[in-house]
C-alpha positions in Angstrom: 24.8 46.8 -36.1 22.9 50.0 -34.7 19.6 49.3 -32.9 16.4 50.0 -34.9 16.2 53.7 -33.0 19.6 54.3 -34.9 18.5 56.4 -37.5 17.0 59.2 -35.3 20.1 59.0 -33.1 22.3 59.2 -36.3 20.3 62.3 -37.8 21.0 64.1 -34.4 24.6 63.5 -34.5 25.0 64.4 -38.4 23.1 67.4 -37.3 25.4 68.5 -34.8 28.4 67.8 -36.9 27.2 69.8 -39.6 26.4 72.6 -37.2 29.9 72.9 -36.2 31.5 72.6 -39.8 29.4 75.9 -40.6 30.5 77.3 -37.9 34.1 76.7 -38.9 33.4 77.6 -42.2 32.4 81.1 -41.1 35.1 81.7 -38.8 38.5 79.9 -39.7 38.2 81.7 -43.1 38.7 84.8 -41.5 41.4 83.6 -39.0 44.8 85.7 -39.1 48.0 83.5 -39.9 50.1 83.0 -36.9 53.6 85.2 -37.1 56.4 83.1 -38.5 60.3 83.5 -37.8 60.6 84.7 -41.2 58.9 87.6 -41.7 58.0 89.4 -45.4 55.5 92.1 -46.3 54.8 95.8 -46.4 54.3 98.5 -44.2 52.5 102.0 -45.2 53.5 104.9 -43.3 49.8 105.8 -43.0 49.0 102.9 -40.5 51.8 104.9 -38.3 52.6 101.8 -36.1 52.9 98.0 -37.0 53.9 95.3 -34.7 55.7 92.7 -36.4 56.9 89.8 -34.0 57.3 88.5 -30.6 60.2 86.0 -30.4 61.9 84.5 -27.7 65.7 84.1 -27.6 67.7 81.6 -25.5 70.1 82.2 -23.0 73.4 83.2 -24.1 76.3 81.4 -22.8 79.3 83.3 -21.6 81.9 83.1 -24.5 82.8 85.5 -27.5 80.7 84.4 -30.2 83.8 84.6 -33.0 85.8 82.1 -30.5 83.1 79.0 -30.0 81.7 76.8 -32.8 78.2 76.9 -30.7 77.1 80.1 -31.5 74.0 81.1 -28.7 73.6 84.3 -29.6 69.8 85.5 -31.2 70.2 87.4 -34.8 67.6 89.3 -36.1 68.6 90.5 -39.6 67.1 91.2 -43.3 66.4 94.0 -45.9 64.1 96.8 -45.7 63.6 99.0 -49.0 61.3 101.0 -50.7 60.6 102.1 -54.3 60.2 105.9 -53.0 62.6 108.1 -51.6 62.0 109.2 -48.0 62.7 112.7 -47.0 63.6 111.4 -43.5 63.8 108.1 -42.3 61.4 106.2 -40.1 62.3 103.8 -37.7 62.5 100.2 -37.1 62.8 98.9 -33.2 63.7 96.0 -31.6 63.1 96.1 -27.7 63.0 94.0 -24.9 59.6 93.4 -22.9 60.6 96.0 -19.9 61.6 99.0 -22.8 58.6 97.8 -25.4 55.5 98.1 -22.9 55.5 101.8 -22.4 56.5 102.2 -25.6 53.6 100.6 -27.1 51.2 101.9 -24.7 51.8 105.6 -25.9 51.1 104.6 -29.7 47.4 105.9 -29.7 48.0 109.1 -29.0 45.5 111.3 -31.2 48.2 113.7 -31.9 51.0 111.8 -33.6 53.6 114.1 -32.8 53.0 113.9 -29.1 52.6 110.0 -29.6 56.4 110.0 -31.1 57.6 112.1 -28.3 56.0 109.9 -25.6 56.9 106.5 -27.2 60.5 107.5 -27.3 60.7 109.7 -24.3 62.5 107.3 -22.1 64.5 105.1 -24.9 66.4 108.2 -25.8 67.9 108.0 -22.6 69.6 104.2 -23.0 69.6 103.8 -26.7 72.4 104.7 -29.0 72.2 107.5 -31.4 75.4 109.0 -33.2 73.9 112.3 -33.1 72.0 112.8 -30.0 73.1 109.7 -27.4 76.7 108.6 -28.6 77.5 107.0 -25.4 74.7 104.5 -24.8 75.3 101.1 -25.3 71.6 99.7 -26.3 71.5 99.3 -30.2 67.9 99.1 -30.5 67.0 101.1 -33.6 67.7 101.6 -37.1 66.5 104.2 -39.5 64.6 102.8 -42.5 64.4 102.4 -45.3 67.7 101.5 -46.3 69.2 102.2 -49.9 68.9 99.3 -52.1 72.0 97.3 -52.4 73.9 99.0 -49.7 73.9 98.6 -45.9 71.4 100.5 -43.6 73.3 104.0 -42.5 73.1 102.8 -38.8 75.3 99.9 -39.6 78.8 101.1 -39.6 81.0 97.6 -39.6 80.1 95.1 -42.4 81.8 92.5 -40.6 78.6 92.2 -38.0 76.1 91.9 -40.6 74.9 88.8 -42.0 75.6 88.6 -45.6 73.1 89.3 -48.2 71.5 91.7 -45.4 71.4 95.2 -44.8 70.8 95.2 -41.2 71.8 93.1 -38.2 70.7 92.9 -34.8 72.9 90.5 -32.2 70.9 89.6 -29.1 72.6 88.6 -26.1 70.7 87.6 -22.6 73.4 86.0 -20.4 71.1 85.6 -17.6 67.5 84.2 -18.7 65.6 83.6 -21.7 63.7 86.5 -22.9 61.2 87.9 -25.3 62.0 90.8 -27.9 59.8 92.4 -30.0 60.0 93.9 -33.3 58.0 96.8 -34.8 58.0 99.8 -37.0 56.5 103.3 -36.5 56.1 106.1 -38.8 58.5 108.7 -36.6 61.9 110.3 -36.9 64.3 112.1 -34.7 65.5 115.4 -36.1 69.2 115.1 -35.1 69.5 118.7 -35.1 67.0 119.0 -31.8 67.1 115.5 -31.2 63.1 115.6 -30.6 61.1 113.0 -32.2 58.1 113.8 -35.0 55.4 112.2 -37.2 56.2 111.4 -40.5 53.3 113.0 -42.2 53.6 111.6 -45.8 50.8 114.4 -47.1 53.8 117.2 -46.8 56.1 115.1 -49.0 54.1 112.5 -51.2 50.6 112.4 -53.0 50.2 108.9 -51.7 51.3 106.9 -48.5 54.7 105.5 -49.4 55.2 101.8 -48.7 58.4 99.9 -47.2 59.0 96.5 -48.5 60.6 94.2 -45.5 62.3 90.7 -45.3 63.4 89.8 -41.5 64.4 86.6 -40.2 64.6 85.9 -36.6 66.5 83.0 -35.4 68.5 81.4 -32.3 71.9 80.4 -33.5 74.5 82.0 -35.9 72.9 82.0 -39.1 76.6 82.2 -40.9 77.1 78.4 -39.4 74.0 76.7 -40.9 76.1 74.2 -43.2 78.2 73.1 -40.3 77.8 69.8 -38.7 76.9 71.7 -35.2 74.2 73.4 -36.5 70.8 72.2 -34.9 67.9 72.7 -37.2 65.5 72.0 -34.5 65.9 74.9 -32.8 67.1 77.4 -35.3 63.9 79.0 -36.4 61.8 78.5 -33.3 61.0 80.8 -30.4 62.4 79.8 -27.3 58.9 79.1 -26.0 58.2 76.8 -29.0 61.4 75.0 -29.0 61.3 71.0 -28.7 58.0 71.0 -29.8 58.8 69.1 -33.2 60.4 66.4 -31.2 57.0 66.0 -29.5 55.0 65.7 -32.2 57.5 63.1 -33.6 56.8 61.1 -30.5 53.2 61.6 -30.8 53.5 60.8 -34.3 55.1 57.2 -33.5 52.7 56.1 -31.1 49.5 57.0 -33.0 51.0 55.4 -36.2 51.2 52.0 -34.0 47.7 52.5 -32.3 45.6 53.4 -35.2 46.4 50.1 -37.5 46.0 48.2 -34.2 42.4 49.7 -33.3 41.4 49.3 -37.3 42.1 45.6 -36.9 40.0 45.4 -33.6 36.9 47.3 -35.0 36.9 44.9 -38.3 36.7 42.0 -35.8 34.4 43.5 -33.3 31.9 45.6 -35.2 29.9 47.9 -32.8 28.9 51.6 -32.8 31.1 52.1 -29.8 34.5 50.7 -31.3 33.4 52.7 -34.4 33.0 55.8 -32.6 36.3 55.4 -30.7 38.2 54.5 -33.9 36.9 57.5 -35.7 37.9 59.8 -32.5 41.3 58.1 -32.7 41.9 58.7 -36.4 40.9 62.2 -36.1 43.8 62.7 -33.4 46.2 61.1 -35.5 45.2 63.1 -38.5 45.8 66.3 -36.3 49.4 65.2 -35.4 50.0 64.3 -38.9 49.1 68.0 -40.2 50.6 69.8 -37.1 53.8 67.5 -37.7 54.1 68.4 -41.2 53.7 72.1 -40.4 56.3 72.2 -38.0 58.7 70.1 -40.1 58.4 73.0 -43.0 58.7 75.4 -40.0 61.9 74.3 -38.9 63.0 74.3 -42.6 62.1 77.7 -43.6 60.7 79.5 -40.5 57.5 79.9 -41.8 55.6 76.7 -42.2 52.1 76.3 -43.8 49.6 77.9 -41.3 46.4 76.4 -42.9 47.5 72.8 -42.0 48.3 74.1 -38.3 44.5 75.4 -37.9 43.6 72.3 -39.6 45.4 70.4 -37.0 44.0 72.3 -34.1 40.5 71.8 -35.3 40.6 68.0 -36.1 42.2 68.0 -32.3 39.0 69.8 -31.1 36.9 67.0 -32.9 39.0 64.1 -31.5 38.6 65.1 -27.8 34.8 66.0 -28.0 33.9 62.9 -29.6 35.9 61.1 -27.1 34.2 62.9 -24.4 30.9 61.8 -26.2 32.3 58.1 -25.8 32.9 58.6 -21.8 29.1 59.9 -21.6 27.8 57.1 -23.6 29.6 54.6 -21.6 28.5 56.2 -18.3 24.8 56.1 -19.4 25.4 52.5 -19.4 25.3 51.8 -23.4 27.2 48.7 -24.2 27.6 47.7 -20.4 24.2 47.3 -18.8 21.8 47.9 -21.7 22.2 47.9 -25.7 20.5 50.8 -26.7 19.6 54.4 -25.1 16.2 56.1 -25.6 15.7 58.6 -28.0 15.3 61.3 -25.4 18.4 60.3 -23.7 20.4 61.1 -27.2 18.3 64.7 -27.5 19.4 65.5 -24.0 23.0 64.4 -25.0 23.1 66.3 -28.3 21.8 69.3 -26.7 24.2 69.3 -24.1 27.1 68.2 -26.4 26.7 70.3 -29.6 27.2 73.6 -27.8 30.2 72.3 -25.8 31.8 71.8 -29.1 30.8 75.1 -30.4 32.0 76.8 -27.7 35.5 75.0 -27.7 35.7 76.4 -31.4 34.8 79.9 -30.3 37.7 79.6 -27.8 40.2 78.5 -30.5 38.6 81.7 -33.0 39.0 84.0 -30.0 42.5 83.1 -29.3 43.9 83.6 -32.5 41.7 87.0 -33.2 41.4 88.6 -30.2 44.1 87.9 -27.5 46.8 90.2 -28.1 50.2 88.9 -28.9 51.7 91.3 -26.6 50.4 90.0 -23.7 51.7 87.0 -21.7 48.1 85.2 -21.4 47.4 82.0 -22.6 43.9 80.9 -24.1 42.6 79.9 -20.5 43.2 82.9 -19.0 40.4 84.7 -21.3 36.7 84.7 -20.7 36.2 81.9 -23.2 38.9 80.0 -21.6 37.3 80.2 -18.4 33.8 79.3 -19.9 35.6 76.2 -21.4 37.0 75.0 -18.2 33.6 75.5 -16.5 31.7 73.5 -19.3 34.4 70.9 -18.7 33.7 70.7 -15.0 30.0 70.5 -15.3 30.2 67.5 -18.0 32.3 65.8 -15.5 29.6 66.1 -12.8 27.2 64.9 -15.5 29.3 62.0 -16.4 29.9 61.0 -12.7 25.9 61.5 -12.1 25.2 59.2 -14.7 27.6 56.6 -13.9 26.1 56.4 -10.2 22.7 55.9 -11.8 24.3 53.0 -14.1 25.9 51.6 -11.0 23.1 51.9 -8.7 21.0 49.3 -11.1 23.7 47.2 -12.0 24.3 43.8 -9.6 27.3 42.3 -11.5 30.2 42.3 -9.4 32.5 42.2 -12.6 30.7 45.0 -14.5 30.7 47.0 -11.1 34.4 46.5 -10.8 34.9 47.8 -14.6 32.7 50.8 -14.0 34.7 51.8 -10.9 38.0 51.5 -12.5 36.3 53.3 -15.8 34.9 55.9 -13.6 38.0 56.7 -11.6 40.1 56.9 -14.9 37.8 58.9 -16.7 37.5 61.1 -14.0 41.0 61.8 -14.3 40.9 62.7 -17.5 38.2 65.1 -17.2 39.8 67.1 -14.5 43.6 67.4 -15.6 42.7 70.3 -17.8 41.3 72.8 -15.3 44.2 71.9 -12.7 47.3 72.3 -15.4 45.3 75.5 -16.5 45.4 76.9 -13.2 49.0 75.5 -12.6 49.8 77.1 -15.8 49.0 80.6 -14.7 52.0 80.6 -12.2 54.3 79.1 -15.0 56.5 81.8 -17.1 55.4 82.6 -20.6 58.5 81.3 -21.9 57.8 77.6 -20.5 53.9 77.7 -20.6 53.0 77.0 -24.0 55.5 73.5 -24.0 53.9 72.9 -20.5 50.5 72.7 -21.9 51.0 71.2 -25.2 52.9 68.5 -23.4 50.7 67.8 -20.7 47.5 67.7 -22.8 48.9 65.8 -25.6 50.3 63.1 -23.1 47.1 62.7 -21.0 44.9 62.5 -24.4 47.7 59.8 -26.0 47.3 58.0 -22.2 43.5 58.2 -22.6 43.3 56.8 -26.0 45.6 53.8 -25.1 43.4 52.9 -22.0 40.3 53.1 -23.9 41.7 51.0 -26.7 42.7 48.3 -24.0 39.4 48.4 -22.7 37.7 47.9 -25.6 40.0 45.3 -27.3 37.9 42.6 -28.6 39.3 39.3 -26.5 38.9 41.6 -23.3 35.7 43.7 -23.8 33.6 40.5 -23.5 34.3 39.9 -20.1 32.3 43.0 -19.1 30.9 44.8 -22.3 28.0 43.6 -24.6 30.0 44.6 -27.5 30.1 40.8 -29.3 26.5 40.7 -30.2 24.9 41.8 -33.4 21.3 41.4 -33.4 20.2 43.9 -30.9 16.5 44.2 -32.2 13.8 43.4 -29.6 16.1 43.8 -26.7 14.0 46.7 -25.1 12.1 44.5 -22.5 15.2 42.5 -21.5 17.3 45.9 -20.5 14.3 47.0 -18.7 14.2 43.7 -16.8 17.8 43.4 -16.3 18.0 47.4 -14.9 15.0 46.4 -12.2 16.3 46.5 -8.8 14.6 43.1 -7.6 16.5 40.8 -10.3 19.8 39.3 -8.9 22.1 38.4 -11.5 24.4 35.3 -11.2 27.8 35.6 -13.5 29.8 32.9 -11.6 27.4 30.0 -11.9 25.6 28.7 -14.8 22.2 27.4 -14.5 22.2 25.4 -17.7 24.5 23.3 -19.5 25.4 23.0 -22.9 22.7 20.5 -23.6 20.0 22.2 -22.1 20.2 20.3 -18.8 20.3 22.4 -15.5 23.6 22.1 -14.2 23.3 20.8 -10.6 26.7 20.1 -9.9 27.7 23.9 -10.3 25.2 24.6 -7.8 26.2 21.9 -5.2 29.9 22.2 -5.4 29.8 26.2 -4.7 28.7 25.7 -0.9 30.8 28.9 0.3 28.7 31.2 -2.4 26.0 33.6 -1.1 22.7 32.2 -1.0 20.5 33.7 -3.8 17.3 33.3 -5.2 17.0 31.5 -8.4 14.9 33.0 -11.5 13.9 30.1 -13.7 12.3 31.0 -17.0 8.9 29.7 -18.2 10.9 27.4 -20.9 12.4 25.8 -17.6 9.1 25.3 -16.3 7.5 23.9 -19.3 10.5 21.6 -20.1 10.7 19.7 -16.7 6.9 19.6 -16.2 6.0 18.5 -12.6 9.4 17.3 -12.0 9.8 20.8 -10.1 8.3 20.9 -6.4 8.3 24.5 -5.4 8.0 25.0 -1.7 5.2 27.5 -0.6 5.5 30.6 1.6 4.0 28.6 5.0 7.0 28.5 6.7 7.7 29.7 10.4 9.6 32.6 9.0 7.0 33.5 6.7 10.0 33.6 3.6 9.6 31.4 0.4 10.9 27.8 0.7 14.4 26.8 -1.7 14.0 25.3 -4.8 13.6 21.5 -4.5 14.4 19.0 -7.1 13.3 15.3 -5.8 15.3 12.1 -6.3 14.0 9.8 -9.3 12.1 13.3 -11.1 12.8 12.9 -14.9 14.9 15.8 -16.3 15.7 14.9 -19.7 15.6 11.3 -18.8 17.4 11.9 -15.3 19.2 14.4 -13.6 22.4 12.2 -14.2 23.6 8.9 -13.7 24.2 9.3 -9.8 20.6 10.2 -9.6 21.9 13.3 -7.5 19.1 15.7 -5.8 19.2 18.7 -3.3 16.8 20.2 -1.0 
């Protein structure tokens, strides 16, 4: 049950959640959809340039694609048509990174003719052209649009074109996997002069003509999808995202086992700490379910459901930040050394925690809208990413400070041992992300996404497992104050227990089950360290004058130990043996 100050704290928590949802409603509705492996859309020539996709193709085995069952070539194929007859064709370009960067950098020249000439200046030396460079081997360009129902003019061998398509690029990288970049540009080459020019539609059309495209990028031969050796787990995925489906399946199975167990546990042990952890765990499970659904659909059609992926990422952010809130609450001693936290502490916590959640959401929006897909940087190599890592490190230092303060006023060796192990494991969870982000800078972009995804999800899953074990009902009672349900009127007791002059006694019990003083436990424990016994007023009234407390007149100036004289009455006697101790 919540304490009497719970309504105020709940109000702060609800206000924080409402603020985050308002931020999400304002930002996520404007997020662009991620680029899929199956591209459809319309390109109007007045745009001049449109970047379509960046796709990682796997390493190609050194064999002929016609002589082997397992085809490891990459394929880009599809249809590009228009309802308007173009006077001269524009260009579809499929380039590797080395060729693409300079081509891409020159697109913004104010003079479009100059821009076209600069974009294709170096490509002219390496790209095949039947009229201008017939001896080149690089087949990077296609003249578009293609005539409906026919192959593109640059496709001279029908056997090399995927059935149902007007063009096909076969990507071969025998050494290493590589990213390839697909784009359209309103430039054409004059076959007479071999010079590049801008297609100015105003000279030929009253309105800018549109080109409709339907393009698919795959790792593997699309002609062999029905064969037994076809691998649907890799086919539509860019190389940097391959094996993510298997990863989500593993985490789905793990959380599918954990969530019912935690729901069972929270029904046995109804406490705000366990309830908050259950919410955090359920949020992570929902996140994994949404991302898995999107990934399965993506494996089937190359598109998926991007709205599910966005919601999955948002639920993941809420899960991680709420888990951090649990760690901070436990570090402050809630349910460990105290039964409630003051209102001022809750306000301070919300003032710091809510902006941290908002920064996380802003990083996600920034990463999807502002980071250029052409670049090879990840979300933690941008200024919002650095800000999140700095905030996480600051939260870690605050966590350590609160934990140190809690341990300073705790005298139970069992709880101190718990706090020590809890702090060590939580510190690992706090620090892993900055370390992994630093390491990822030196990792190839082809492997970086899977590295970050695998480590972050594995670390979070392990943290949930550890926390679930700590909060399990038959275990948490050893060091957490979770079993009681009536917390009202416990403020004075909390302050008393935290006082530094109070020595708690955990291993010995001063009272037996029938209310008598457990003398045998005290006498038999001769090797224990001498402690001052603090008796309650009820004990003194109950025994009356049977207790004789020594005065502080000894030679050492200290107070004498409590003595019980033989023959004094304690509920009719101290025991059948009439034992006493001095």
